[in-house]
C-alpha positions as MATLAB code, in Angstrom:
seq = 'MKRLFTILLSACICCMASAQPDKWFKKSAKAVFTLKTFDASGTLIGSSNGYFVTADGVAVSSYTPFRGAAKAVVIDVNNKEYPVKSIIGANEVYDIAKFRVEATKCQTLRTASSTAENTQVWLLPFNAKNAYSCNSAKITAAQKVANDNDYYTLEGTVAENSVGCPYLNAAGEVVGLLQLSSSDDKNTQYAVGASFATSLKMTAFGMNDAAMKATSIKKELPDELDQAITTLYLSSTLGNADTFVEIVDDFIAKFPQAPDGYSYKGQIMAAKDNYTEADKFMLKAIELADNKAEAHYNYARLMYQNLVYFPEKASQAWTYEKALDQIDQAVSADPQQLYMTQKAEILFISKRYDESYNTYREVLDKFSKTPEAFYGAARCKEMLNDSTAFIALLDSAVATFSQPYLKEAAPYLFARAQALAGAGKYRQAVNDYNEYEKLMPAQVTGQFYYIRAQAEINGRLFQQAINDLDRAIAKNPEVFLFHSEKASLLVRVNLLDEAIEAANECIRISPDASDGYLFLGLAQCLKNDKLQGVRNLLKAKDLGDPQADVLIEKYGKQ';
ca = [
     -67.876  -45.031  -76.914;
     -67.577  -47.964  -74.529;
     -63.828  -48.106  -75.156;
     -63.489  -44.376  -74.407;
     -65.368  -44.845  -71.122;
     -63.034  -47.675  -70.088;
     -59.960  -45.547  -70.791;
     -61.342  -42.628  -68.824;
     -62.267  -44.876  -65.887;
     -58.792  -46.384  -65.818;
     -57.196  -42.950  -65.863;
     -59.470  -41.844  -63.047;
     -58.514  -44.868  -60.929;
     -54.816  -44.198  -61.545;
     -55.229  -40.590  -60.492;
     -57.038  -41.665  -57.350;
     -54.303  -44.179  -56.526;
     -51.480  -41.717  -57.088;
     -53.322  -39.134  -55.047;
     -53.457  -41.303  -51.897;
     -50.317  -39.724  -50.246;
     -52.108  -36.361  -50.255;
     -54.143  -37.629  -47.294;
     -51.186  -38.115  -44.979;
     -48.095  -36.694  -46.656;
     -47.872  -33.268  -45.009;
     -47.950  -34.651  -41.472;
     -46.107  -37.906  -42.039;
     -43.155  -36.343  -43.872;
     -42.107  -34.682  -40.603;
     -41.557  -38.085  -38.963;
     -38.818  -39.201  -41.368;
     -35.167  -38.408  -40.704;
     -31.697  -39.208  -41.897;
     -29.272  -41.064  -39.606;
     -25.511  -40.473  -39.501;
     -23.006  -42.482  -37.439;
     -19.390  -41.745  -36.474;
     -16.451  -43.668  -35.049;
     -14.527  -42.695  -31.908;
     -12.425  -40.179  -33.847;
     -15.514  -38.406  -35.163;
     -15.212  -39.741  -38.712;
     -18.476  -40.404  -40.545;
     -18.831  -44.181  -41.043;
     -22.428  -44.706  -42.120;
     -25.815  -43.235  -42.913;
     -29.381  -44.338  -43.492;
     -32.944  -43.150  -43.011;
     -35.635  -43.907  -40.463;
     -38.671  -42.558  -38.683;
     -39.938  -41.785  -35.187;
     -42.121  -44.353  -33.460;
     -42.969  -42.421  -30.290;
     -43.190  -38.742  -29.485;
     -40.472  -39.023  -26.822;
     -37.775  -39.961  -29.304;
     -37.966  -43.705  -29.968;
     -37.046  -44.380  -33.584;
     -36.249  -47.181  -36.059;
     -33.773  -47.374  -38.893;
     -31.198  -49.673  -40.478;
     -28.706  -51.429  -38.202;
     -25.679  -51.405  -40.530;
     -24.583  -47.774  -39.846;
     -24.316  -48.574  -36.130;
     -21.626  -51.206  -36.601;
     -18.381  -49.730  -35.243;
     -20.115  -46.496  -34.243;
     -19.268  -44.543  -31.103;
     -21.751  -41.742  -31.781;
     -24.850  -41.194  -33.916;
     -27.245  -38.363  -34.737;
     -30.520  -38.011  -36.598;
     -31.376  -34.948  -38.661;
     -35.066  -34.116  -39.156;
     -36.775  -32.349  -42.045;
     -36.132  -28.994  -40.381;
     -32.415  -29.772  -40.395;
     -32.417  -30.043  -36.601;
     -29.905  -32.520  -35.195;
     -30.629  -34.901  -32.289;
     -27.993  -37.163  -30.669;
     -28.784  -40.851  -30.395;
     -29.009  -41.561  -26.672;
     -29.210  -45.363  -26.555;
     -29.850  -48.538  -28.534;
     -33.052  -50.347  -27.565;
     -32.776  -53.366  -29.856;
     -31.222  -54.609  -33.072;
     -31.419  -57.455  -35.557;
     -28.327  -57.772  -37.699;
     -29.782  -60.430  -40.025;
     -32.694  -58.209  -41.104;
     -30.709  -54.990  -40.741;
     -32.995  -53.115  -38.366;
     -32.384  -51.155  -35.205;
     -34.532  -49.439  -32.632;
     -33.071  -46.610  -30.579;
     -33.792  -43.506  -28.560;
     -32.760  -39.942  -29.404;
     -32.589  -36.926  -27.138;
     -35.798  -35.343  -28.385;
     -39.384  -34.704  -27.310;
     -42.596  -33.937  -29.198;
     -41.509  -35.870  -32.278;
     -43.911  -36.407  -35.153;
     -44.596  -40.146  -35.319;
     -45.923  -42.757  -37.748;
     -48.370  -45.534  -36.902;
     -47.508  -49.166  -37.571;
     -49.766  -51.125  -39.924;
     -50.935  -54.632  -39.167;
     -49.865  -57.466  -41.454;
     -50.348  -56.384  -45.087;
     -51.493  -58.704  -47.885;
     -50.010  -59.219  -51.328;
     -51.073  -56.898  -54.176;
     -51.532  -54.008  -51.741;
     -50.377  -50.663  -53.069;
     -47.945  -48.741  -50.837;
     -45.862  -45.582  -51.120;
     -42.246  -44.957  -50.133;
     -41.936  -41.789  -48.049;
     -38.434  -40.393  -48.608;
     -36.520  -38.118  -46.276;
     -37.013  -34.425  -46.921;
     -39.780  -35.043  -49.481;
     -41.076  -31.791  -51.049;
     -44.579  -32.960  -51.910;
     -46.822  -36.015  -52.199;
     -45.525  -36.698  -55.698;
     -42.116  -37.503  -54.134;
     -43.650  -40.739  -52.806;
     -42.949  -43.530  -55.264;
     -45.749  -46.048  -55.570;
     -45.054  -49.789  -55.240;
     -47.052  -53.004  -55.083;
     -46.424  -55.830  -52.604;
     -45.806  -58.940  -54.701;
     -44.923  -61.302  -51.850;
     -45.375  -61.316  -48.074;
     -43.648  -63.993  -46.037;
     -43.237  -64.732  -42.345;
     -39.753  -64.630  -40.846;
     -38.168  -64.472  -37.376;
     -40.937  -65.207  -34.890;
     -43.791  -64.645  -37.319;
     -42.713  -61.178  -38.464;
     -43.371  -59.871  -41.969;
     -40.924  -59.521  -44.823;
     -42.066  -58.050  -48.136;
     -41.035  -58.160  -51.785;
     -42.273  -55.165  -53.770;
     -42.507  -54.109  -57.382;
     -41.479  -50.515  -57.918;
     -38.518  -48.190  -58.271;
     -36.913  -46.074  -55.566;
     -34.608  -43.087  -55.479;
     -30.991  -43.468  -54.366;
     -30.187  -43.161  -50.674;
     -33.691  -44.282  -49.672;
     -32.655  -47.263  -47.501;
     -34.474  -47.179  -44.170;
     -37.320  -45.033  -45.460;
     -40.840  -46.249  -44.605;
     -43.403  -47.745  -46.969;
     -46.887  -46.442  -46.044;
     -50.299  -47.788  -46.992;
     -53.299  -45.752  -48.106;
     -54.174  -44.987  -44.477;
     -50.733  -43.505  -43.826;
     -49.573  -46.462  -41.690;
     -46.052  -47.880  -41.989;
     -45.964  -51.263  -43.653;
     -42.201  -51.759  -43.757;
     -38.721  -50.234  -44.014;
     -36.895  -50.296  -47.326;
     -33.810  -52.506  -47.247;
     -30.655  -52.405  -49.302;
     -31.247  -54.671  -52.286;
     -28.596  -57.070  -53.554;
     -30.584  -57.682  -56.729;
     -29.673  -56.156  -60.091;
     -33.379  -55.815  -60.814;
     -34.046  -52.122  -60.173;
     -37.776  -52.763  -60.179;
     -37.708  -55.265  -57.288;
     -37.441  -53.967  -53.720;
     -37.490  -55.515  -50.240;
     -38.837  -54.270  -46.931;
     -38.747  -55.614  -43.391;
     -42.100  -55.366  -41.609;
     -42.563  -52.237  -39.484;
     -43.996  -54.284  -36.613;
     -40.760  -56.313  -36.598;
     -38.692  -53.143  -36.190;
     -40.921  -51.548  -33.564;
     -41.117  -54.771  -31.502;
     -37.352  -54.884  -30.944;
     -36.394  -54.579  -27.291;
     -33.492  -55.178  -24.952;
     -33.387  -58.435  -22.994;
     -31.230  -59.505  -20.058;
     -28.665  -61.092  -22.368;
     -29.014  -58.472  -25.101;
     -25.805  -56.654  -24.229;
     -23.833  -59.788  -25.119;
     -25.523  -60.045  -28.506;
     -23.026  -59.698  -31.359;
     -24.959  -56.821  -32.925;
     -24.986  -54.902  -29.648;
     -21.317  -55.545  -28.915;
     -20.395  -54.248  -32.370;
     -21.382  -50.688  -31.431;
     -20.062  -48.509  -28.619;
     -23.273  -46.510  -28.317;
     -24.963  -47.012  -24.954;
     -27.519  -49.799  -24.705;
     -30.826  -49.227  -22.978;
     -31.868  -51.376  -20.030;
     -34.798  -53.786  -20.463;
     -38.196  -52.447  -19.430;
     -38.944  -55.497  -17.246;
     -37.430  -55.244  -13.739;
     -36.334  -58.880  -13.532;
     -34.637  -58.626  -16.922;
     -32.921  -55.391  -15.893;
     -31.665  -56.979  -12.661;
     -30.157  -59.842  -14.646;
     -28.517  -57.289  -16.940;
     -27.030  -55.584  -13.872;
     -25.551  -58.845  -12.634;
     -24.129  -59.838  -16.013;
     -22.608  -56.383  -16.475;
     -20.924  -56.641  -13.077;
     -19.043  -59.742  -14.285;
     -17.793  -58.353  -17.619;
     -14.983  -56.220  -16.192;
     -15.737  -52.924  -17.965;
     -15.949  -50.596  -14.964;
     -17.033  -47.445  -16.809;
     -19.833  -49.231  -18.638;
     -20.983  -50.880  -15.420;
     -21.181  -47.547  -13.577;
     -23.270  -46.129  -16.407;
     -25.622  -49.126  -16.344;
     -26.064  -48.877  -12.567;
     -26.912  -45.171  -12.820;
     -29.397  -45.922  -15.604;
     -30.961  -48.657  -13.497;
     -31.449  -46.330  -10.521;
     -33.000  -43.704  -12.789;
     -35.317  -46.230  -14.434;
     -36.212  -48.245  -11.306;
     -35.822  -45.826   -8.369;
     -37.769  -48.096   -5.997;
     -35.670  -51.210   -6.655;
     -32.921  -51.859   -4.068;
     -30.556  -53.628   -6.478;
     -29.225  -50.490   -8.124;
     -28.393  -48.865   -4.782;
     -26.621  -52.010   -3.583;
     -24.410  -52.068   -6.684;
     -23.852  -48.321   -6.384;
     -22.667  -48.847   -2.814;
     -20.130  -51.374   -4.046;
     -18.930  -48.916   -6.692;
     -18.501  -46.172   -4.102;
     -16.571  -48.508   -1.807;
     -14.275  -49.425   -4.700;
     -13.569  -45.694   -5.031;
     -12.808  -45.469   -1.274;
     -15.842  -43.240   -0.836;
     -17.229  -45.063    2.169;
     -19.592  -42.256    3.196;
     -21.422  -42.551   -0.104;
     -21.204  -46.346    0.056;
     -22.978  -46.240    3.438;
     -25.686  -44.009    2.030;
     -26.451  -46.293   -0.908;
     -26.323  -49.524    1.116;
     -28.700  -48.107    3.717;
     -31.009  -46.979    0.906;
     -30.967  -50.527   -0.467;
     -31.929  -51.858    2.978;
     -34.737  -49.307    3.257;
     -36.275  -50.319   -0.088;
     -35.676  -54.063    0.106;
     -38.522  -56.487    0.582;
     -35.936  -59.060    1.656;
     -34.297  -57.171    4.517;
     -32.119  -60.147    5.465;
     -30.466  -60.227    2.047;
     -29.915  -56.461    2.099;
     -28.260  -56.622    5.551;
     -26.129  -59.540    4.335;
     -24.980  -57.597    1.257;
     -23.942  -54.673    3.447;
     -22.099  -56.929    5.925;
     -20.292  -58.720    3.094;
     -19.238  -55.425    1.509;
     -17.752  -54.202    4.796;
     -16.048  -57.552    5.417;
     -14.451  -57.675    1.948;
     -13.120  -54.138    2.191;
     -11.810  -54.596    5.747;
      -9.979  -57.767    4.684;
      -8.491  -56.525    1.410;
      -8.214  -52.768    2.010;
      -7.898  -52.499    5.806;
      -6.079  -49.170    5.965;
      -8.730  -47.300    3.997;
     -11.847  -49.246    4.973;
     -11.113  -49.179    8.701;
     -11.438  -45.396    8.679;
     -15.183  -45.786    8.137;
     -16.063  -49.385    8.964;
     -15.312  -51.895   11.724;
     -15.836  -55.614   12.138;
     -18.306  -54.822   14.890;
     -20.376  -52.817   12.426;
     -20.221  -55.691    9.947;
     -21.279  -58.102   12.710;
     -24.241  -55.896   13.556;
     -25.439  -56.077    9.951;
     -24.949  -59.831    9.623;
     -26.653  -60.425   12.976;
     -29.694  -58.593   11.619;
     -29.618  -60.798    8.525;
     -29.320  -63.990   10.598;
     -32.042  -62.839   12.975;
     -34.435  -62.278   10.062;
     -33.443  -65.419    8.164;
     -30.950  -67.843    9.797;
     -29.857  -69.462    6.552;
     -26.520  -71.121    5.805;
     -25.070  -68.328    3.673;
     -25.682  -65.660    6.297;
     -24.424  -67.758    9.201;
     -21.265  -68.656    7.274;
     -20.617  -64.976    6.652;
     -21.029  -64.354   10.387;
     -18.484  -67.082   11.151;
     -16.011  -65.497    8.726;
     -16.403  -62.058   10.298;
     -15.900  -63.534   13.782;
     -12.783  -65.347   12.584;
     -11.184  -62.239   11.085;
     -12.065  -60.445   14.339;
      -9.945  -63.111   16.143;
     -12.970  -64.347   18.074;
     -12.034  -67.929   17.250;
     -14.209  -69.711   19.819;
     -17.314  -67.838   18.636;
     -16.384  -68.407   15.014;
     -15.923  -72.147   15.634;
     -19.276  -72.382   17.414;
     -20.977  -70.635   14.490;
     -19.353  -72.994   11.969;
     -20.414  -75.894   14.193;
     -23.982  -74.581   14.132;
     -23.837  -74.358   10.336;
     -22.653  -77.986   10.157;
     -25.330  -79.149   12.564;
     -28.243  -77.338   10.903;
     -27.345  -77.433    7.213;
     -25.477  -79.549    4.679;
     -22.011  -80.602    5.778;
     -19.908  -78.739    3.214;
     -16.110  -78.884    2.928;
     -16.028  -75.086    3.255;
     -17.704  -75.220    6.672;
     -15.401  -77.990    7.933;
     -12.390  -76.041    6.671;
     -13.595  -72.842    8.360;
     -14.021  -74.718   11.655;
     -10.572  -76.294   11.189;
      -8.936  -72.885   10.844;
     -10.495  -71.847   14.153;
      -8.980  -74.886   15.886;
      -5.633  -74.150   14.266;
      -5.655  -70.647   15.748;
      -6.652  -72.136   19.114;
      -3.618  -74.467   18.893;
      -5.771  -77.585   18.925;
      -3.823  -79.568   16.341;
      -5.779  -82.785   16.884;
      -9.129  -81.132   16.184;
      -7.532  -79.143   13.348;
      -6.520  -82.292   11.461;
      -9.756  -84.112   12.337;
     -11.829  -81.323   10.806;
      -9.654  -81.309    7.703;
     -10.231  -85.066    7.491;
     -13.956  -84.330    7.555;
     -13.566  -81.727    4.807;
     -11.755  -84.219    2.574;
     -14.249  -86.951    3.467;
     -17.062  -84.959    1.872;
     -15.505  -85.992   -1.461;
     -15.459  -89.568   -2.745;
     -12.554  -91.168   -4.562;
     -11.416  -90.769   -7.242;
     -11.292  -87.137   -6.189;
     -12.554  -84.271   -8.294;
     -10.627  -80.994   -8.640;
     -12.868  -79.398   -6.024;
     -11.105  -81.535   -3.400;
      -7.645  -80.180   -4.272;
      -7.469  -77.184   -1.872;
      -8.604  -79.335    1.070;
      -6.059  -82.047    0.287;
      -3.324  -79.429    0.142;
      -4.436  -77.874    3.432;
      -4.467  -81.288    5.116;
      -1.030  -82.106    3.691;
       0.384  -78.962    5.279;
      -1.322  -79.739    8.583;
       0.011  -83.320    8.593;
       3.529  -82.125    7.827;
       3.253  -79.617   10.656;
       2.243  -82.441   12.980;
       5.238  -84.553   11.943;
       3.161  -87.002    9.882;
       5.330  -86.565    6.839;
       4.505  -89.657    4.811;
       0.779  -89.061    5.187;
       1.412  -85.477    4.083;
       3.259  -86.748    0.997;
       0.250  -88.921    0.099;
      -2.016  -85.837    0.133;
       0.496  -83.838   -1.887;
       0.546  -86.650   -4.436;
      -3.270  -86.578   -4.715;
      -3.152  -82.808   -5.145;
      -0.632  -83.124   -7.962;
      -2.869  -85.631   -9.776;
      -5.795  -83.242   -9.611;
      -3.905  -80.057  -10.527;
      -1.088  -81.063  -12.924;
      -1.241  -77.800  -14.851;
      -1.174  -75.656  -11.722;
       1.684  -77.209   -9.742;
       4.711  -74.921   -9.479;
       8.355  -75.209   -8.546;
       7.388  -74.058   -5.065;
       4.962  -76.991   -4.756;
       7.697  -79.493   -5.588;
      10.016  -77.831   -3.077;
       7.343  -78.045   -0.346;
       6.693  -81.713   -1.087;
      10.418  -82.384   -1.118;
      10.650  -81.021    2.429;
       8.006  -83.500    3.598;
       9.796  -86.293    1.724;
      13.141  -85.418    3.310;
      11.608  -85.442    6.781;
       9.864  -88.711    5.930;
      13.217  -90.140    4.758;
      11.950  -90.550    1.202;
      15.218  -89.254   -0.158;
      15.058  -90.357   -3.788;
      11.562  -88.917   -4.133;
      12.841  -85.663   -2.614;
      15.744  -85.515   -5.113;
      13.272  -86.072   -7.955;
      11.018  -83.293   -6.688;
      13.919  -80.872   -6.341;
      14.865  -81.667   -9.939;
      11.260  -80.890  -10.952;
      11.359  -77.628   -9.014;
      14.610  -76.659  -10.752;
      13.183  -77.593  -14.161;
      10.307  -75.154  -13.583;
      12.474  -72.405  -12.035;
      16.107  -73.017  -13.019;
      17.445  -69.796  -11.503;
      15.984  -70.154   -8.003;
      18.982  -70.432   -5.683;
      17.047  -72.112   -2.854;
      16.149  -75.137   -4.969;
      19.789  -75.770   -5.969;
      20.995  -75.211   -2.416;
      18.485  -77.688   -0.974;
      19.436  -80.237   -3.620;
      23.165  -79.871   -2.909;
      22.526  -80.294    0.831;
      20.440  -83.431    0.300;
      22.935  -84.979   -2.124;
      25.725  -84.533    0.441;
      23.455  -86.087    3.080;
      22.865  -89.240    0.987;
      26.545  -89.374   -0.043;
      25.989  -88.706   -3.751;
      29.099  -86.582   -3.740;
      29.749  -86.060   -7.450;
      26.161  -84.911   -7.934;
      26.485  -82.738   -4.833;
      29.576  -81.021   -6.260;
      27.694  -80.342   -9.491;
      24.701  -78.912   -7.605;
      26.971  -76.764   -5.386;
      28.695  -75.319   -8.448;
      25.254  -74.354   -9.801;
      24.596  -72.539   -6.514;
      27.846  -70.596   -6.933;
      26.986  -69.764  -10.544;
      23.562  -68.397   -9.608;
      24.667  -66.539   -6.466;
      28.466  -66.264   -6.080;
      28.107  -64.067   -2.983;
      26.059  -66.638   -1.054;
      27.860  -69.011    1.306;
      25.764  -72.155    0.734;
      27.366  -73.136   -2.567;
      30.892  -72.953   -1.148;
      29.868  -74.757    2.060;
      28.327  -77.755    0.273;
      31.055  -77.803   -2.373;
      33.785  -77.799    0.290;
      32.060  -80.478    2.377;
      31.527  -82.757   -0.630;
      35.187  -82.338   -1.650;
      36.368  -83.138    1.870;
      34.211  -86.254    1.954;
      35.863  -87.298   -1.325;
      39.259  -86.831    0.376;
      40.030  -83.659   -1.602;
      40.562  -81.869    1.690;
      42.919  -79.184    0.396;
      40.422  -77.814   -2.119;
      37.530  -78.592    0.195;
      38.900  -76.549    3.099;
      39.589  -73.648    0.749;
      35.923  -73.591   -0.185;
      34.892  -73.923    3.453;
      37.086  -70.923    4.255;
      35.328  -69.048    1.452;
      31.983  -69.964    3.042;
      33.287  -68.690    6.386;
      34.354  -65.404    4.817;
      30.829  -65.048    3.466;
      29.437  -65.418    6.979;
      28.351  -69.061    7.188;
      28.310  -70.133   10.885;
      28.606  -73.839   10.042;
      31.925  -73.418    8.249;
      34.048  -73.155   11.450;
      32.981  -76.595   12.707;
      33.736  -78.227    9.349;
      37.085  -76.463    8.991;
      37.986  -77.620   12.496;
      37.041  -81.202   11.576;
      38.615  -81.521    8.137;
      41.388  -78.914    8.299;
      43.417  -80.911   10.820;
      43.204  -84.255    9.053;
];
């Protein structure tokens, strides 16, 4: 009798356990869906299951189907299809994704807290017909992974195509999502904790995450404003214009009171030559900004950049005076170095060189003495034809660097070299060119060697000039000017055989130019081959060289 009672009690307990889904099945089954993903051509590339987390369309599922996807949809138990709008978060290692679909009033499932071992759970499949469709399983192991999230091992069997379906506890709360098992043991299953999946979110650097970059589906902006602003900035540097426009529009929609989105939108409109719209968005950014000075500066900089690089189009809507008005407001509110430097640049491009110089001087007096400020002031003195002050300011720019120089000094050394050459200080110029070459060996071009050769010729450093012309030719062997200059110099230093060779190269490259024949004829005459030399000089004359007559007169009568 006792044995019979034990058997009946056990059967009763089993019936009670198997009957648990009856409490929540009817409602919960409506929250589960199937996910389908497609590539850019519309070809189906993956599928899984998942469930809705919030009534406004936030859902979780497996990540794998999203890899390589350009489009995705979910299909609910009523066979209604909803497009996936954006990805909110993903973890490729644990194969989970959180995303938003274009739906409202979705049936949702609650997330369970951490669940202990030996707890009985039920797998809720997609399109289940009744509570008996829910296979029972027991949690045999619960471990902590990835920032203290749960990962479960379960004992129980599942139907095919159940990956991504939720495991629910007796209270109808989601414990975890079924994962694809690599084990041959059909009775052992694995699930990633539901709280892990639902906690996924976008961060400022999330769009550069490998999992996110592997799908073309739009990514959702972070919920935190500072994180979203960082995302905006990073997106602006990635070079994908269409994606950036979409992100800016999303930012404005999500944070309509933040000025950053309007400022970026103004830049986008200016890039499209729509300056009326650019004005509207930049003024909106100023209106909403807490930091008015920065907003005025951004507007002034945008006008300045467009007037410098796209003057024909930008000048139809903007002027330097308008840019100055904006930067003056920025400086008035916050006279910091960045804003004052921008003012100096606008004054310079407006050809108000005295005012620009005075502003640079004020920057140097009030703030750190940067090479950029000294160089800006030097350019003003150059335009005012004050060569002494021009070179002195370039000296100051270079002096901000200590020797041995870093690469940052290279542009200032080059600028000073050009200024020194212009002032007739050729050997000093060559010294600066030499320093520049040391700093930028991979960037020096044939044109650089030609420019240095000119300073060397004027400084009577002839062998160095010949070497530099050879370097120029080695980098650009078909540039006629380099061969012509070399032939001229070789004649000048009486290296006549080499001059004849260089002149013949000139003729080979450009047989219709007079220089090759002129230098060839002169070199031949100087070697006492006057008959052939005069013939080549006559050829140079026929090609229009004005120097040929004098040489023919000199050598043709000897």
